[in-house]
Phi, psi and omega in degrees: 000135178289148173245148184258138172213144179300303179229124181246122181254120181263111179123124180249024174282198178300329181286309182292325179297308180300318178293321176303307186293321177301314179297315180295317183289342175272005166111355176266111187255349178274080185236154176215127170256129176255133180224139182279329179288171178273002176212155179281163177111341172068216187287345176301328182297338179255006179264072190281358174287164182265182182110003180261147171087009182297324180272325185277319187242000176060030177207163187263122183236166171271170181302311183294325179298314180295317173300320182298325179300319179280319181301321175294323174299316179298321179295313184290324175280350180065041173287121179298147175207156169234132185257164182052040183236124176253133173276118187262342186206142174215121186207174181263151165290170187301327184272001176076358185260327179264141174261128183258113192248109175255139188235164175218129167224173182288323187277308186264354184061224181277131180226143189237120175250140174253105185252141172282330176221149179233139169247112177282114182216052188279344177086206182218171180234162172278146178281117187274179187297325185298337178264003187248345176061037184277125179294155171131183176285184184242066188281168163292154174112005183246120187229158162284153186299319183287332177290318172299324180292323180295314182297319184279315187272334180247332183260347188058037175242140179263126179292335182181183182238339178245110194238132170241142184242132174252123182092137189257022176299162187298327178288319175298315173302314182293325183285331174309315182285319184298316175303323176294321183288336175271006169105000179281159169258111182263110186291316182186164168239119183260135182231128187298317184281162177280005170226160176286144177270002184246175171298149179296318177303320176287336176289316188288308188283338185255333180249297191301319180293338180249008180062040182266113179294133174253114181259098183284152183056044176222155182213161166282123183250351178201141173254128180253137181121147183251297181279322179223139179305132182245343180174166174229149173259129182246141179224158177278158180240157180267189177301336180262009177070020179259139180299136183271109180313140171090359177251013179289144173223143180254139176234124173297132173198159170245005183216131174237125178251129186260122180224066187245041170110162184243144182237121174299135176286077186259014180303322181288327174300310180301323180296326181283338179103011178295140178283130186245144173290127178287346177271318188259337189064014174255177177299148165274126193231158171258193191290350173263007184061025177273135183281190177289353176251110185304130182088006177243119189246156180221145181199157180071203189296342176284346174267310169197152189287122185262158173267333176234142179295330176308312179291331176305310186288321186292315181298310186297329181291313180302317184295319180292327181285324182288325178289326174299319180297317187295316175301315181295324180291316179291330177292335182260006176077016181277314190262086171264127183303126174293156165294163179301320183289323181286324182293333181288337188293134176073007173288142172250119181279136170268114182253137178236142171203190177067014180118351177270121192283319188195168174219148178233113002283172181242000178221132178247131173250101179312320183294337178258349186287147169281179182293323177241137181229126177277126176236120183264148185201165170229154176262166182258002184204174169273131178240139178230139175050061180229173174245140175265122187243138176234142184235134164264108197050243185260000181272129184279123183270313184208149173220120184239128174273136175235128182290311179222134169231146175215153181307325181286358181240119173287134183257165173208154178223147179256121176261130180264134185306320185289326178288321176303321189254023187293330176235039178097177184280114183286168171269337180219153174238119182243135180243127186215172176244133180224152168307142181311134179274139179282000000 
C-alpha cells in the first residue's frame, strides 16, 4: 500500500536537513527525509577540520559540529527521517501532479510514497580515475580524495605514506594537509588548469603553510606499478591542456589522490525528467529553486557545487520554504501546474557571458519573486580588477567592482525586483564581466 507525504526530501546531508527544518518551521509538518547512509549529516561527518559555520552560526565549527546543529533541530522539531534507505525509483503519477518515490531498506523493504512535493538534496560525488583517462596499470593506491578522507578521519586508516595529489579542489587541498599531519610525505599537488580549483584560504592554509608545492598546468601522464602504485609521471600541459613532450618528471609514491572535480548526483532527477544544465549537470531552476517539474525543488551540491556549506544551508532553507509554500497553495487549490506554454509567459531568462559560466537561478518569474533575489554564479577563469555588470535587456541594472575572481570561489549578486522591472518586464537578465570603468 502506498503512503502519502506532503514533502519528501531525498538526502539527509546539510541540504536535506536545512530544507526539512525550514519546511517544518514554515508550517508543513508532513515531511519525510530519506537518507541512504546510516547517519544524518552527509559528507560533513568526515570533514573534521574547522572553517564551517562562520556565516550561518557566526562561529567556527568542524563539519560534524555543523551537522549536529541541524540534526538537533530536526530531532527537536520531530521531523521524520529514514536512514539506510535508498530511493530506487522516482516518477510522476499519470496525472503528472503527484511524485511517486520508491524506497528500499533492510527493515521495511520496498515502500512507495506519493508525495505532493519533492526536494532533491542528493549532494555530489567525486570524479574517479575512470573519467580521467590516465594511462597505466590499475594498481592499488589510487583513491579519490574524499575516499582517503573517509579512511583517515572515520576509519583511522592511512591510505599510504608517499603521496601525490592530482587536482587542486578543496578536498584535495585539505587532504594534503591532513595526510601531512598524519605523518605522510605529500610530494606535490598537480593541477591541469592554470589556476587552482579550490579556495584561496585552503591554498594558503593547506599547502603554503606546509611547504607543499602546487604545480599549475601539470597533470599525471602515466601511472607506474602493477600490484601497488610505485610512482607517477607528471608533465606540463599547453594552452590546449595537452602534455608537452620533454617536460615529464617522475615521482616515487605509493598513493595517488584524485581531486579532479565534483559531479551532482542527478541520476534520479534525470529519471524524473527534470531539465538539467549542460554546464553544472544540476537542475535548471527558477527563483524558487523549482525545477522544470512543478513541485520538485533542488538545492545544495546536487544543484551546483558550492564552496561553503553555509551557502548550501541558506539555499536549502529557501528551497524548504518554497516547497512549503507550494504545499499550502495546492491545499487551497491555488497552485495548479501550468502547461509549458502558459508557464513560459512572463519569464525572464538569466543569460551569462563574458566569462561567467552559469547562474542559479537561470529563470526568473517576476510575479513570484521576492523583493530581493540572490543569484549565485561562477566564472571560468581568473579575473582581476573587473566589473560584474548586470543588464535587463540592454539597460544596465547594477555594476559591482571586483578586485579578484577565480573559478574556485562562488560569487553572488542580489537583484532587486524593482530594479528588474523599472521599465517593464525584460526578456533577459544578463550577467557579464567587463573591464573596470575609469
